[in-house]
N, C-alpha and C positions, 0 to 999 in steps of 0.2 A: 224479306229480301226482294220479293217480287214487287212490293209497294215502293221500295227504294229505287228499284230499276225504273218503274213507271214514272216516279217523280223526276228522276234524272232525265228520262226521255222527254217529259213535258217541258222541262227547263231548256233542254237543247233545242227542241222544236220552237219554243218561244223566241229564243235568241236568233235562230235561223230566220224566223219570220220577220223579226225586227231588222236584221241585216238585209234581207231581200227588199223590204219596204224602203229602207234608206237608200239602197242601190238604185231602185226604180225612181225614187224622188230625185236622186242625183242625176240620173240619165235624162229625166224629163226637164230638169233645170238646164242642163247642158244643151239639150235640143232647143229649148226656148231661147237661150242666149245665142246659139248658133244662127238662129233665124233673124237676129238683130241686124240692122244696117246702120250706117252713119246717120240715116234720116230719123232715127229714134232719139237723137240728141239735140238738146237746146242748151246753150251756154250763155253766160253773161257776156256782153260786149264790153270793149274797152271804154266806150262812151257810156257814161253813167245812165242807168235807167233803161238801157236797150239790151236786146237779146239777139243772138245769132241762132236761127232755127235751120238746122241742116236740111230739113225737108224742103226748104225754099230752093235748094240747089239741085233738085232732081233733074236728071237729064244732062247734067254737066259733070265732068271730072272735078275732084276737089283735091288740092294740094294743101295738106295741113303741116305746119312747121312750128316747132318750139323755138322761140326767138329770145334774144337778149341784146340789150343796148350797149354793153361794154365788153363785147366778145371779139376775138380776132375774126370771127365769121360774120360780124354785124354788117359789113358791106354787102352781104348777100341780100339785104333788104332791097337794094337797087335791082338785083336780078329777079327777085320775087315780084317786084313791081313791073319789071319788063315782061315776064311771062304772063303776068296777070293781064296786062294790056294787049300783048300780042295774041293771046289765045282766049280773049274775053268771051267769045261766042261758045267756047266749049270747056272752059276751066274757071274755077273760083279758087283763089288762094286765100287761106285763113291762117293768120298768125296767132300764136299762143305765147305771150311773154311768160317766161318762167325763170325763177331765181335759184334753180337747183344746182347749177354748176358754177363754182367759183364766185358766187355772189355777184354775177355779172348782169343781173336785172334787179337792182335795188330800188328803183323808183316806184312811185305810185302809178296807178292807171293813167291819171291825168298827165303826169310827167312823161310816161312812156309814149302816149299819144302825141304829145307836143314834139318829142324827140324824133319819132318816126316821120311825122309830117314835115318838120323843118329840115331834117338831114336827108331824107330819101323820098319825100313826096308820096308817101304810102297812101293809096286809095282803096286797097283791098281790105276786107273785114279783119279786124283785130279783136280777139277775145280779151276779156279781163285776165289779169295775171293768175296763173294756176301753178300747180305742182305737177310735174310729169314723171316723178319717180318717188318711191318710198311709200310709207303708210298713208299719206294724204294725196296719193295720185288721183288726179281728176278722172271721173268715170270714162270720159271719151278717150283718154290715153290708156286706161286699162283695156278698153275695147281694141284700140289700135295696136297694142303691144302683146296681147295674149292670144295665141292661136285658138285656145278653147273658146274664145269669144268672137274673134274675127274670121275664123275658119281657114286662114291662109298661112300665117307664120307668127312665131314669137319674135319680138324685136326688143333688144335692150337699148334704151336711149343712153348713149355714152356721153353726149355733150349737146350744147345748144345747136340749133339749126339742123336737127334730124328731121327728115321729111317723110310724109306718108301720102301716097297717091291712092285715091279712091275712085272707082269707076262710076259711070253714069247711073248704075243701079244701086249705088251705096255700098258696094263691097270693096274691101281692100285689094289693091293690085300689088303693091310692093312698098317697102320702106327703103330709105337711102340715108347713108351716114352724112355727117356734117360737111365733109370735104366734097361731096357731090353737089355742085352748084345747081340752082334751079334751072339754068339754061343748058345743062349738060344733056347730051343725047340719051343718056340712061333714063332721063325723065321725059324729054321732049318727044322721044319716039312714040310715046303713048298719046301725044297730043296732035299728031299730024294726020 
């Protein structure tokens, strides 16, 4: 009976030890991710063969937007270009075409680039088409939407033209729904 009890105690101790180790590893991983900033990300650019390195934007705020060419909010490209030019000394706008909502970004990277240039004169950096929700969410959007990673808030991207404002140190300030125009005071108050 005593041997059975000791064996039971050994098994319990073993499982407790494993659980504690797993908990410590999980905490360490969370702490490591919490230390990340936007500067840790590099993404493919819309222009073939080029990359956008977010570390290049240190010292400026960054407005990241999931975009689409066939959306009711598509005219916001003009406002994005406007704030990009008006605040160019302190802000970088980066567009991320995504086809997650209503199939409103069906084009290729080349087609998207031509559309943005022709219709809105876009000069700010545009990333290659990505996914911003679901199992194939781009890592940068996981970071932007999960509080465990960005340290600020959880955000559910509900539609095209959701905006994320990042500070000069690479940390998320806030996110804004599609109906918040890039020129809205809710965003520009951080740029003045």
